[in-house]
N, C-alpha and C positions, 0 to 999 in steps of 0.2 A: 595457494595463490601467492604470487610474488608481491612483496611490499615495496613501495616506492623508496628510492634512496633519499637520504636527507640532503638538502642543499645547504651550501655554506651561507647563503643569504637568509636573513630573517624575513619572515612574512610581513606583508604590509597590512596594517589595519586601516581599511578605508572608512570605517565607521567612526574613527576618532575625530575626524574633521580637521585635523592638523594639516596645513598645507606647507609643504617644503618650498622654500624659495631657492631659486637657482643661485649657485655661488659663482657662476661664471659671469664676469663683467667684461664687456668689450667696449673699447672706444670706437666711435664711428670712424669709418675709413676716411682718410683725407680726400678732399676734392681734387680730382686730377685736372691739371691745367690743359685745356684744349689747344692744339697747335693752330696758329692762325695761318691760313693759306690765302694768298692774294690771288686776284683774278689772273695776273700774268703767269704765276706759277701753275695754276690750273690749266690755262690755255696751252702752255708749253708742254705740260704732261699729256694733254689730250692730243696735241700734234705729234708728239713722240710715239704715243701708243698707236695712232693712225698709221704712221709711217712703218712701224714695226709690223702691224697687221697686214698692210698691203705687201710688204716685202715677204712675209711668211707665206701669204696666199700665192704670190707669184712663184716662189721657190717650189711650193707644193705642186702647182700646176705644171711647172717645167719637169719635175720628177715624174709626174703621172704621164705627161706627153712622151718623155723619153722611154718610160717603161712600156707604154703601148707600142711605140715604134719599134723597140727591140723585140717585143713579142710578135709583132706582125712581120718582122724581117725587113723592115724598111731601112735603107741606109742612103746617105746623100751620094755615095759613090755610084749608085745605080743610075744616076742622071748625068748627062754630058751637056754642058753649056757651051754654046757656040756664039761668040760675039761678033 
């Protein structure tokens, strides 16, 4: 039967009752300063995000419309306008 290998670490005697105290001491992390945001800055940001969202949606709808029209074979040259 194989014998277990000896480890480099000494065994811990749990019955001794001696408690080791952690030697790692850390200072508490410094408090981070929060950035103050005014109502005007928040409103401007919201307006800018709304404009970007509307523009992105419009561009996406135009691309989809053009893709469907190309797929269906529609072209404006197929129609003659008489004024």
